[in-house]
C-alpha positions in Angstrom: 0.0 0.0 0.0 1.4 3.4 -1.0 0.1 6.2 1.1 0.7 10.0 0.8 0.0 12.5 3.7 -0.4 16.2 2.8 0.3 18.0 6.1 1.5 21.1 7.9 5.2 21.3 8.6 6.1 18.5 11.0 9.5 20.1 11.7 7.9 22.8 13.8 6.8 22.7 17.5 3.3 21.6 18.3 1.2 18.8 19.6 -0.1 17.7 16.2 3.4 17.7 14.7 4.7 15.5 17.5 1.8 13.1 17.2 1.9 12.8 13.4 5.7 12.3 13.4 5.2 9.3 15.8 2.3 7.8 13.9 3.9 8.1 10.4 7.1 6.7 11.8 5.2 3.7 13.2 3.3 3.3 10.0 6.4 3.3 7.9 7.8 0.4 9.9 5.1 -1.8 8.3 6.7 -3.7 5.4 3.5 -3.6 3.4 3.2 0.2 3.6 5.2 2.9 1.9 4.7 6.4 3.4 5.3 9.6 1.5 4.8 13.1 3.0 4.0 16.4 1.3 4.5 19.4 3.6 5.7 23.0 3.5 9.3 23.3 4.7 12.5 25.4 4.4 16.2 24.5 4.3 16.6 25.6 7.9 14.0 23.1 9.3 15.2 20.3 11.6 13.6 17.0 12.4 12.8 17.9 16.0 10.3 15.0 16.7 12.3 12.2 15.2 10.3 11.5 12.0 11.6 8.4 10.3 14.4 9.6 8.1 13.5 7.0 5.4 10.1 8.6 4.8 10.2 10.4 1.4 9.3 14.1 1.9 8.1 16.4 -0.9 8.1 20.1 -0.3 4.6 21.5 -0.7 6.1 24.8 -1.8 7.1 23.0 -5.0 3.4 23.2 -5.9 2.3 26.4 -4.3 1.8 29.7 -6.1 4.6 32.2 -5.1 3.0 34.9 -2.8 5.5 37.4 -4.2 3.7 37.5 -7.6 0.9 40.0 -8.0 -1.9 37.3 -8.0 -0.2 35.5 -5.2 -0.1 38.7 -3.1 -3.8 39.4 -3.8 -4.8 35.8 -2.9 -2.8 36.0 0.4 -4.4 39.4 1.3 -7.9 38.1 0.6 -7.3 34.9 2.7 -6.0 37.0 5.6 -9.0 39.3 5.4 -11.5 36.4 5.2 -10.2 34.5 8.2 -10.8 37.6 10.3 -14.1 38.7 8.8 -15.7 35.6 7.1 -16.5 37.8 4.2 -16.5 34.9 1.7 -19.1 32.9 3.7 -21.9 33.6 1.3 -23.1 32.3 -2.1 -21.0 34.8 -4.1 -18.0 34.3 -1.9 -18.0 30.5 -2.4 -17.6 31.0 -6.1 -14.2 32.8 -5.7 -13.0 30.8 -2.6 -11.4 28.0 -4.7 -9.5 30.4 -6.9 -8.2 32.4 -3.9 -7.3 29.5 -1.6 -6.3 26.9 -4.3 -5.3 28.6 -7.5 -5.6 26.4 -10.6 -1.9 26.2 -11.3 -1.3 24.9 -7.7 -4.0 22.2 -8.1 -2.8 21.1 -11.5 0.8 20.5 -10.4 -0.3 18.7 -7.2 -2.9 16.6 -9.1 -0.3 15.6 -11.8 2.2 14.6 -9.1 -0.3 12.5 -7.1 -1.5 10.8 -10.3 2.0 10.0 -11.5 3.0 8.5 -8.2 0.0 6.1 -8.3 -0.8 6.3 -4.6 -3.4 3.9 -3.1 -4.5 6.5 -0.5 -3.9 10.2 -0.1 -4.7 11.8 3.3 -5.3 15.5 3.7 -4.3 16.4 7.3 -6.3 19.2 8.9 -9.0 21.4 7.6 -7.3 23.2 4.7 -5.5 20.3 3.2 -8.6 18.1 3.4 -10.5 20.9 1.5 -7.7 21.1 -1.0 -7.9 17.3 -1.5 -11.6 17.6 -2.1 -11.1 20.2 -4.9 -9.0 17.7 -6.9 -10.6 14.4 -5.7 -12.7 13.9 -8.9 -9.6 13.7 -11.0 -7.7 11.2 -8.8 -8.2 7.4 -8.9 -7.0 6.7 -5.4 -8.9 6.8 -2.1 -9.0 10.3 -0.5 -9.3 10.8 3.2 -9.5 13.8 5.6 -7.7 13.5 8.9 -8.9 16.0 11.5 -6.9 16.9 14.6 -9.1 19.6 16.2 -12.8 20.2 16.7 -15.3 21.0 14.0 -16.1 24.4 15.5 -12.4 25.4 15.9 -11.8 24.6 12.3 -14.8 26.3 10.7 -16.4 28.7 13.3 -13.4 30.1 15.2 -12.4 33.5 13.8 -8.8 33.5 12.7 -8.6 29.9 11.7 -7.6 29.1 8.1 -11.0 27.8 7.1 -13.1 30.5 8.9 -15.4 32.0 6.4 -15.3 28.8 4.3 -17.9 26.7 5.9 -20.2 26.3 2.9 -17.3 25.8 0.5 -15.6 23.3 2.8 -18.8 21.2 3.1 -19.0 20.8 -0.7 -15.3 19.7 -0.8 -15.5 17.4 2.2 -18.4 15.5 0.7 -16.1 14.5 -2.2 -13.8 12.6 0.2 -14.2 8.9 0.9 -14.4 9.5 4.6 -13.0 11.6 7.5 -11.0 10.5 10.5 -11.7 12.5 13.7 -10.4 12.3 17.3 -13.5 11.8 19.4 -17.1 10.6 19.3 -18.3 14.2 19.5 -16.1 15.2 16.5 -17.4 12.2 14.5 -21.0 13.3 15.3 -20.2 16.9 14.4 -18.6 16.1 11.0 -21.4 13.7 10.1 -24.1 16.1 11.1 -22.7 19.4 9.8 -21.1 18.1 6.5 -23.0 14.8 5.9 -19.8 12.9 5.5 -18.8 9.4 6.7 -16.6 9.9 9.8 -14.5 7.4 11.8 -12.9 7.9 15.2 -9.1 7.6 15.5 -7.6 9.0 18.7 -4.1 10.4 19.0 -1.4 8.2 20.6 0.7 9.0 23.7 4.5 9.6 23.0 5.7 8.0 26.2 5.3 4.7 28.1 5.6 4.1 31.8 4.7 0.7 33.3 4.2 1.7 37.0 4.8 5.3 37.9 5.7 6.3 41.4 3.9 9.5 42.2 4.8 12.3 44.7 1.7 14.0 45.9 3.8 17.0 47.1 5.5 17.6 43.7 4.8 20.7 41.6 1.6 21.1 39.5 2.3 21.2 35.8 0.7 22.9 32.7 2.0 22.0 29.2 0.7 23.7 26.1 1.1 26.3 23.4 1.0 29.8 25.1 -2.1 31.1 23.3 -4.5 33.0 25.6 -7.8 32.3 23.9 -7.3 28.7 22.8 -5.4 27.4 25.8 -7.3 29.5 28.4 -4.2 31.2 29.8 -6.4 33.8 31.5 -8.2 30.9 33.4 -4.8 29.4 34.1 -3.6 32.5 35.8 -6.8 32.8 37.8 -6.7 29.2 38.9 -3.0 29.4 40.0 -3.9 32.5 42.0 -6.9 30.9 43.7 -5.0 27.7 44.5 -2.1 29.7 45.8 -4.4 31.3 48.3 -5.5 27.9 49.5 -2.0 26.3 49.4 0.7 29.0 49.3 3.7 26.6 49.3 2.7 24.6 46.2 4.8 25.2 43.1 3.7 25.3 39.5 5.7 24.4 36.4 4.7 25.9 33.0 6.0 24.4 29.8 5.3 26.0 26.4 6.0 28.9 24.1 3.8 31.0 21.9 2.5 34.5 21.1 1.0 35.1 24.6 3.8 33.9 26.8 4.9 37.5 27.6 1.3 38.3 28.6 1.2 35.3 30.9 4.6 36.2 32.5 3.3 39.7 33.1 0.1 38.5 34.7 2.1 36.2 37.0 4.3 39.1 38.1 1.3 41.4 38.5 -0.3 38.9 40.9 3.1 38.4 42.7 3.1 34.7 41.9 6.6 34.5 40.3 8.0 32.9 43.5 5.9 29.8 43.0 5.6 29.7 39.2 8.5 28.5 37.1 8.1 28.9 33.3 10.5 27.1 31.0 9.2 27.8 27.4 9.5 24.9 24.9 11.5 21.9 26.0 12.3 18.6 24.4 12.4 16.5 27.6 8.7 17.0 28.5 8.7 13.5 30.1 11.3 14.5 32.7 9.0 17.3 33.9 5.9 15.1 33.9 7.8 12.5 36.0 8.6 15.2 38.5 5.1 16.6 38.8 1.9 15.7 40.8 -1.0 16.9 38.7 -1.8 18.3 35.3 -3.9 21.4 34.7 -5.7 21.6 31.3 -7.5 24.9 30.8 -8.3 25.0 27.1 -11.5 26.6 25.9 -11.6 24.0 23.1 -9.5 20.9 22.4 -9.8 18.3 19.7 -8.1 15.7 21.9 -5.3 17.0 24.1 -2.5 14.4 23.8 -0.7 16.0 26.7 -3.5 14.7 28.9 -2.7 11.2 28.0 1.0 11.8 28.2 0.6 13.1 31.8 -1.7 10.2 32.7 0.9 7.7 31.4 3.1 9.0 34.2 0.3 8.7 36.7 -0.7 12.3 36.9 -4.4 12.9 37.6 -5.8 15.6 35.4 -8.2 18.5 36.2 -9.7 20.0 33.0 -12.7 22.0 31.8 -15.4 20.0 30.0 -14.3 19.8 26.4 -14.3 17.4 23.4 -10.9 15.9 24.2 -11.0 15.8 28.0 -14.5 14.5 28.0 -13.4 11.6 25.7 -10.4 10.7 27.8 -11.3 11.4 31.5 -14.1 9.7 33.4 -15.1 12.0 36.2 -13.6 11.0 39.5 -11.4 8.3 38.0 -8.4 9.7 36.1 -9.1 13.2 37.3 -12.0 15.7 37.4 -13.9 17.6 34.7 -15.1 21.1 35.6 -18.0 23.0 34.2 -16.8 25.8 31.9 -15.3 28.0 33.2 -15.6 27.7 37.0 -12.1 28.6 38.3 -13.2 28.4 42.0 -14.4 24.9 41.5 -11.3 24.0 39.6 -9.0 25.1 42.4 -11.1 23.3 45.0 -10.9 20.1 43.1 -7.1 20.4 42.8 -6.9 20.8 46.5 -9.3 17.9 47.1 -7.1 15.5 45.0 -3.8 16.7 46.4 -4.8 16.6 50.1 -5.9 13.0 50.2 -3.3 10.3 49.6 -6.0 7.6 49.1 -7.9 9.6 46.4 -4.6 10.6 44.8 -3.2 7.1 44.6 -6.4 5.7 43.1 -6.6 8.4 40.4 -2.9 8.0 39.6 -3.2 4.2 39.1 -6.3 4.7 37.0 -4.7 7.4 34.9 -1.7 5.2 34.1 -4.0 2.3 33.2 -6.2 4.3 30.9 -3.2 5.9 29.1 -2.0 2.5 28.0 -5.0 2.3 25.6 -3.4 5.1 23.5 0.1 3.6 22.8 1.5 4.3 19.2 1.3 0.6 18.2 -2.4 0.4 19.1 -3.3 3.6 17.3 -1.2 2.6 14.3 -2.9 -0.8 14.1 -6.3 1.0 14.2 -5.2 3.4 11.4 -4.1 0.5 9.2 -7.4 -1.3 9.9 -9.4 1.8 8.9 -7.4 2.3 5.7 -7.8 -1.4 4.7 -11.5 -1.7 5.5 -13.1 1.6 4.6 
């Protein structure tokens, strides 16, 4: 089986990049499968997540229209304006969306390459590449699949996303695909209901494995995530840290992650005089070392397609406290691996953290349950599931 994935740059930091690198590496180990990858990349990129070096990579920029040309500049400007305003989300706008987002020259080059390579399956990863695949699907003889790594609403209803303002156009293109893979039961339901497409659940795998973690209930509390205020709920995170600090002033917090709002977060921590108990480390490669040295994971996202860091923390026996959300609701059973808090009750969040971390019996039970549940998401299990889906659908 010859499979091609069209994806974002996997040589950049991010949870999806880390997950995809692991899955494609596992998939490429199968003797009956040849994996190719098309992604945008530059000469300075480095393979930070250990993607299998034997996987053939084709630069997406080889197909893409140069933004420095007049038409390329115009298309880029319209795309940028649309994702902030949704101006193309109407009947007239849908007619020009394809030309602006996927110019004919780009599609012809990509279509010619895919046809020449005679792939059995082509997978568009994420909203925009799945839509792109839909626009050329009728001229390809292979199976075409969309692989979603976030929620339906975040892809198509969240202002600022690449496909914001393209809901109607995207629906038409998605319906041309053979099926869509989504992370949770809720995502499967949403894609089937909103787009009328066949959707199949495929969760993300954990990157680490720990047989029997030894937990320290007094260790620091940890947050891991891209430092984006709105998406990751950094405003809630600051509020929760402050409230918990008032309850337990000696407890330390470890914050891992970088992003556009990291400076804002640091300023808020200083403003509330919490810098003595909050350590921020930016992006790190040895996340597992920090997880092993922590007691509890905080997950404060406003939306989350899955939240692989939840499973990674659970693998090391960390209970998780999170707001109700697609991903957390799929992974955590209330009171077992952790707790789910109604959005966005920061007082209740802090109280639950204290309840878990002040009772050794509750903590030990949750820690064992978290580790046991996480083992359902190992790379080999998820890869076998992916192969089964591709073979049988």
